[in-house]
N, C-alpha and C positions, 0 to 999 in steps of 0.2 A: 440416488445414492450419498452417504456417510462419509466424507476421508479425515480416514484414522490420523493425527496429528505421530511422527512421527519424533517430532522435537517439545519440547518445552516452549511455552509460555512463552519466558522467559529467552530462550534459544533461537526459538522463530525473531523474535524484538531485536534477537540484539545483532541477528543478518541481515534483517529486511533496512536499518537502519544502515549498518557497512554501507548495504547493494547503495540507497542511496546518495547516503553522503559522498561514499565513494566514486558511482558509477551513472549511475538517471539522472541526480537534481540537477548540470549540469543542459541535461536537452529536454528535460520537459519546463520547466523552475515555469520558462518567459507564455505569456497567452494562458495562461491555465491554474492561476489563482483562486482553490475554489472548489475545483473539480479533485477526484479521486480517482490514485494510484497504490494500484496492487501490483507486488509483489511475488514473484514465486520462489522460494531466498532457496533452494537449490538452486535452481542453473537460470537464475538471476532476468527471464523475461522479465517483460513486465506489459498494465494497458495504463491507459486510462482513461476516465467514462467526467460524465455528468452525479450518474447515479456509483452508487457500492461500492453491491449488485452486479453493477455491470461490466463494471470494471474485471472483477472475479470472473464471473463466464466465461468472458473469453479469454482467460486465464485454466478456470476450467475443462472448458471445449477442449484446449486441447492435449492438457494430461490432467485427466481427471483423480487425480492423487497432488493434486499441485498445494503444499506447500504456502500459504499466501498472507502477507502479511502486510495489511493496507497504509495507507495517509495521505491526510487532506491537505495537498500541494500547495506552498504558504501558509500551514497553522503547523501548531505545534500534534495535534491531536484528531484522526481523524473523527469523533464527534464529541455532545457534548451535555455537561446537562444542569438544565438553569440557564443563568445567564451570563453567566461564563467566557472571557471575547475570546479563541486559538487564536487567535492569527498569532504569526508572526512577529516578534516588535521587530523594527526597523534598527 
């Protein structure tokens, strides 16, 4: 089953970032650096896993049409291209 987006990529990123910064970040950051966080931008539910797929699957198993945004905890991006460092500057 393919999930049909109900929001633009920018809207999903905006909602996901807001949820992460305002609510979820303090709950998951300690001890999870480098792990993936998936957030359903409609419900605010989230999952943390070592692989992005696994975090998303937790949400999709609960709600098959979840609108998911992901981030790598402690990084500014969930993925990288080339040899750049995506870790947040301390």
